ZAMARGU-4260 file (C-alpha; in steps of 0.2 Angstrom, whole numbers, plus 5000, padded with zeros to 4 digits):
<rodrens>
0) 6196/5153/5276 | 6213/5151/5283 | 6208/5134/5291 | 6204/5126/5275 | 6219/5131/5265
5) 6231/5117/5263 | 6247/5118/5274 | 6259/5118/5260 | 6250/5132/5250 | 6251/5143/5266
10) 6270/5140/5267 | 6272/5144/5248 | 6262/5160/5250 | 6273/5166/5264 | 6289/5163/5254
15) 6283/5173/5239 | 6288/5191/5236 | 6270/5197/5232 | 6253/5192/5239 | 6246/5175/5233
20) 6228/5174/5232 | 6215/5160/5232 | 6201/5164/5220 | 6186/5156/5212 | 6175/5141/5218
25) 6184/5138/5235 | 6182/5156/5241 | 6164/5156/5235 | 6160/5140/5243 | 6168/5145/5259
30) 6159/5162/5260 | 6142/5154/5255 | 6143/5140/5268 | 6144/5126/5255 | 6151/5109/5259
35) 6154/5097/5245 | 6146/5081/5246 | 6159/5073/5234 | 6176/5078/5227 | 6189/5090/5233
40) 6191/5109/5232 | 6197/5116/5216 | 6212/5127/5221 | 6214/5141/5209 | 6228/5153/5215
45) 6235/5169/5207 | 6247/5183/5210 | 6257/5196/5200 | 6272/5185/5201 | 6279/5180/5183
50) 6277/5161/5180 | 6296/5158/5179 | 6299/5166/5197 | 6284/5157/5204 | 6289/5140/5197
55) 6306/5142/5205 | 6299/5146/5222 | 6287/5132/5221 | 6300/5119/5216 | 6311/5125/5231
60) 6297/5121/5243 | 6294/5104/5236 | 6280/5107/5224 | 6279/5096/5209 | 6277/5106/5193
65) 6266/5097/5181 | 6264/5109/5167 | 6268/5127/5162 | 6260/5138/5150 | 6270/5154/5148
70) 6258/5162/5135 | 6243/5162/5148 | 6254/5163/5163 | 6248/5147/5170 | 6256/5133/5180
75) 6248/5117/5186 | 6257/5110/5201 | 6255/5098/5216 | 6261/5098/5234 | 6268/5084/5244
80) 6251/5080/5251 | 6245/5077/5233 | 6234/5092/5233 | 6233/5100/5215 | 6233/5118/5211
85) 6232/5130/5196 | 6242/5146/5197 | 6238/5160/5185 | 6247/5177/5184 | 6235/5192/5185
90) 6230/5196/5167 | 6217/5204/5156 | 6210/5194/5141 | 6203/5200/5124 | 6191/5189/5114
95) 6184/5189/5097 | 6165/5185/5098 | 6162/5167/5098 | 6180/5161/5100 | 6182/5151/5116
100) 6200/5156/5120 | 6207/5174/5121 | 6215/5181/5106 | 6226/5193/5117 | 6233/5191/5134
105) 6240/5206/5144 | 6248/5203/5161 | 6244/5216/5174 | 6246/5221/5192 | 6228/5226/5194
110) 6217/5214/5203 | 6202/5222/5196 | 6207/5219/5178 | 6210/5201/5183 | 6193/5200/5191
115) 6185/5207/5175 | 6192/5193/5164 | 6181/5180/5174 | 6163/5176/5172 | 6152/5180/5188
120) 6156/5191/5202 | 6153/5177/5214 | 6168/5168/5206 | 6179/5184/5207 | 6182/5186/5226
125) 6200/5184/5231 | 6208/5178/5248 | 6225/5185/5252 | 6233/5170/5260 | 6247/5179/5269
130) 6237/5194/5275 | 6222/5183/5279 | 6209/5194/5271 | 6197/5194/5257 | 6198/5206/5242
135) 6182/5209/5233 | 6185/5221/5218 | 6168/5218/5210 | 6156/5216/5225 | 6155/5197/5223
140) 6153/5194/5242 | 6135/5202/5242 | 6131/5191/5227 | 6136/5175/5236 | 6127/5180/5251
145) 6111/5184/5241 | 6114/5168/5230 | 6114/5179/5215 | 6123/5177/5198 | 6129/5193/5191
150) 6142/5195/5177 | 6159/5204/5180 | 6155/5216/5166 | 6139/5219/5155 | 6132/5202/5152
155) 6131/5204/5133 | 6150/5206/5133 | 6153/5192/5145 | 6143/5179/5136 | 6148/5186/5119
160) 6167/5182/5124 | 6164/5164/5128 | 6149/5153/5124 | 6154/5140/5137 | 6149/5153/5150
165) 6131/5149/5144 | 6132/5132/5151 | 6142/5137/5166 | 6127/5149/5170 | 6115/5135/5171
170) 6127/5124/5180 | 6131/5136/5194 | 6112/5139/5195 | 6110/5120/5197 | 6124/5116/5209
175) 6123/5132/5220 | 6104/5137/5219 | 6110/5154/5213 | 6098/5165/5203 | 6104/5175/5188
180) 6099/5193/5188 | 6089/5201/5174 | 6104/5208/5164 | 6113/5191/5166 | 6098/5182/5159
185) 6095/5194/5145 | 6114/5193/5140 | 6113/5174/5139 | 6098/5174/5129 | 6105/5186/5116
190) 6121/5176/5114 | 6113/5158/5115 | 6118/5153/5098 | 6136/5155/5103 | 6135/5138/5112
195) 6137/5131/5095 | 6155/5137/5094 | 6159/5125/5109 | 6165/5108/5106 | 6152/5094/5109
200) 6163/5086/5123 | 6163/5102/5133 | 6144/5104/5131 | 6141/5086/5136 | 6153/5088/5152
205) 6143/5103/5157 | 6126/5095/5154 | 6131/5080/5164 | 6136/5091/5178 | 6119/5100/5177
210) 6110/5083/5178 | 6120/5077/5193 | 6120/5095/5201 | 6112/5090/5217 | 6126/5078/5221
215) 6139/5092/5223 | 6132/5102/5237 | 6115/5094/5240 | 6105/5108/5232 | 6087/5101/5231
220) 6080/5100/5213 | 6097/5106/5206 | 6096/5097/5190 | 6078/5103/5186 | 6084/5121/5191
225) 6098/5120/5179 | 6088/5113/5164 | 6075/5127/5167 | 6089/5139/5165 | 6095/5131/5149
230) 6077/5132/5143 | 6074/5150/5148 | 6090/5157/5140 | 6087/5147/5124 | 6103/5137/5125
235) 6092/5121/5127 | 6085/5125/5110 | 6103/5125/5102 | 6110/5109/5110 | 6094/5099/5111
240) 6082/5105/5098 | 6073/5089/5096 | 6068/5090/5115 | 6062/5109/5114 | 6051/5104/5099
245) 6040/5098/5114 | 6038/5116/5121 | 6019/5121/5121 | 6015/5103/5114 | 6001/5099/5126
250) 5996/5081/5130 | 5980/5072/5136 | 5974/5081/5151 | 5968/5065/5159 | 5986/5059/5159
255) 5997/5074/5159 | 5997/5091/5168 | 6012/5098/5157 | 6018/5100/5139 | 6030/5087/5132
260) 6045/5098/5136 | 6041/5102/5154 | 6036/5084/5157 | 6053/5078/5152 | 6061/5091/5163
265) 6051/5085/5178 | 6055/5067/5174 | 6073/5072/5178 | 6067/5081/5194 | 6060/5065/5200
270) 6073/5053/5193 | 6087/5045/5202 | 6105/5050/5197 | 6109/5035/5186 | 6093/5037/5174
275) 6093/5056/5172 | 6099/5056/5154 | 6086/5043/5150 | 6073/5053/5159 | 6077/5068/5150
280) 6076/5060/5133 | 6063/5047/5137 | 6049/5056/5127 | 6061/5063/5113 | 6051/5054/5100
285) 6034/5062/5104 | 6037/5079/5095 | 6043/5069/5080 | 6028/5058/5080 | 6015/5071/5084
290) 6022/5081/5069 | 6022/5066/5058 | 6007/5056/5063 | 5997/5068/5074 | 5999/5056/5088
295) 6012/5049/5100 | 6009/5030/5098 | 6026/5025/5091 | 6036/5038/5101 | 6047/5024/5110
300) 6051/5016/5094 | 6055/5032/5085 | 6063/5040/5101 | 6077/5027/5103 | 6087/5031/5088
305) 6084/5050/5090 | 6091/5048/5108 | 6106/5038/5101 | 6109/5052/5088 | 6108/5066/5101
310) 6121/5057/5113 | 6132/5052/5098 | 6132/5070/5093 | 6137/5076/5110 | 6151/5063/5110
315) 6144/5054/5125 | 6151/5038/5131 | 6146/5022/5121 | 6139/5013/5137 | 6128/5028/5141
320) 6122/5029/5123 | 6117/5011/5123 | 6109/5011/5140 | 6098/5027/5136 | 6093/5020/5119
325) 6087/5004/5127 | 6078/5013/5141 | 6069/5025/5129 | 6064/5010/5118 | 6056/5000/5132
330) 6050/5014/5144 | 6032/5012/5139 | 6032/4993/5139 | 6016/4986/5148 | 6011/5004/5152
335) 5993/4999/5153 | 5997/4983/5164 | 5989/4972/5151 | 6004/4961/5147 | 6002/4943/5152
340) 6012/4936/5166 | 6022/4923/5155 | 6026/4936/5142 | 6032/4948/5156 | 6043/4934/5163
345) 6051/4932/5147 | 6054/4951/5145 | 6062/4952/5162 | 6074/4938/5158 | 6078/4945/5141
350) 6080/4963/5147 | 6087/4959/5165 | 6102/4970/5163 | 6091/4986/5161 | 6077/4980/5172
355) 6081/4990/5188 | 6084/5006/5178 | 6068/5003/5168 | 6058/5003/5184 | 6066/5019/5189
360) 6062/5028/5173 | 6044/5021/5173 | 6042/5028/5191 | 6049/5045/5187 | 6039/5046/5171
365) 6023/5042/5181 | 6028/5056/5194 | 6031/5069/5181 | 6014/5066/5173 | 6003/5075/5186
370) 6015/5076/5201 | 6006/5061/5209 | 6019/5053/5221 | 6011/5036/5223 | 6018/5020/5216
375) 6016/5019/5197 | 6003/5004/5193 | 6016/4996/5181 | 6030/4997/5194 | 6018/4990/5207
380) 6014/4975/5196 | 6032/4972/5190 | 6039/4972/5208 | 6025/4960/5214 | 6029/4948/5199
385) 6048/4950/5202 | 6045/4945/5220 | 6035/4930/5215 | 6049/4925/5203 | 6062/4926/5217
390) 6051/4916/5229 | 6049/4902/5215 | 6068/4903/5213 | 6065/4905/5194 | 6081/4910/5184
395) 6082/4928/5177 | 6099/4926/5170 | 6109/4912/5161 | 6120/4911/5176 | 6105/4905/5187
400) 6102/4891/5175 | 6105/4873/5181 | 6116/4870/5166 | 6131/4879/5158 | 6139/4880/5141
405) 6152/4867/5144 | 6138/4854/5149 | 6129/4858/5132 | 6145/4855/5123 | 6145/4837/5129
410) 6129/4835/5120 | 6138/4839/5104 | 6130/4856/5102 | 6141/4868/5091 | 6149/4882/5101
415) 6141/4895/5090 | 6124/4889/5095 | 6127/4888/5113 | 6123/4906/5118 | 6106/4905/5109
420) 6101/4888/5116 | 6105/4895/5134 | 6094/4910/5131 | 6080/4898/5125 | 6082/4888/5140
425) 6081/4903/5151 | 6065/4909/5143 | 6058/4892/5146 | 6064/4890/5164 | 6058/4908/5169
430) 6040/4903/5165 | 6042/4885/5171 | 6054/4886/5186 | 6052/4868/5191 | 6061/4863/5175
435) 6077/4872/5181 | 6085/4856/5184 | 6101/4849/5175 | 6093/4833/5168 | 6077/4842/5162
440) 6086/4856/5154 | 6099/4845/5145 | 6084/4834/5138 | 6076/4850/5132 | 6092/4857/5125
445) 6093/4841/5114 | 6076/4846/5106 | 6083/4863/5102 | 6099/4857/5094
</rodrens>
């Protein structure tokens, strides 16, 4: 452990009058043999030293003090190499059920009390920097080695104190491949509704981390594991009730092996990172349509606004909302491969900005139906047509047209109409690539004016 500790932290620990410990993720990751694929270690450090004294010592050793929170005994600081840390004085916290922040904080010299204010024993292993030894007050090391999530106190109490821990349970399961023990799962289920006390922004951040979980340590199928945990604890029913309506809602056996909910989770399992939100919500309209109509025929049309409503509720970025909404709306387009070539060409040009992602979601959707890992028929057809369009040098974007807006203005076309005329020229040229010549397009533009 000593070899990965930043040099200035080591110097600071030696200068302190009491032991300084590293705790949390960095210790867990080291003991578990995890190497991050992306990002840096989160350096959480702690001691019995009061904030005022610790701050003075840190300043004297060249650390930049970024913020101090005396009430919680917390300091955020940075060393001369730019490494950031969060220092916390040993403490014991008291919560009111459902309130995310502690209502009472008592500073202590007891490392076991400090450990019991945390969430899981795997995150409550300490490393004494100066003594170069691990301190494990709650048997967290065996939990790490066994890849087990065990709460630091009875799970009912731990999750009852802080609803965010419900999301953290799923995230750690996803990122680390750890399995919760029985008490942990039962405690989470009993407190699932407390997730509603957590701000949407925090819920979204945790959900996003779950969907991208395999990118942190390379744990295979991490996103799927995390989503299954959210489902098994009942938390998914609270944050995405529109999605869990699909639980036990079976589909045509000749096309689908799973119910609507499991199919959606498996679409994430097979999806590339950038389309995982869209894959999670791609069939979000099915439960609504099945309950309303008795069938799923209009689920893309109905699902798009539902997806937008969900992501808006979770305070997701606008760009993500717009992308997911479009992908949900069009994910079934040409599903039976019956759309004509010319109509597809115009569709490609009109929706070129989402075309790559649409191919990804179509493929993931196909995989998730029966776990058939062959190329989806629609994807095979579209790729062949795209290659044909490329070989013909047909334009798929306005920039690839042989004319531009300035040249259209010379024809006397009003500026407010140029965008629409360029789009109409694109739709013509993608079907008739030989017409993508300046003079031909200018003559055609005159007829559109």
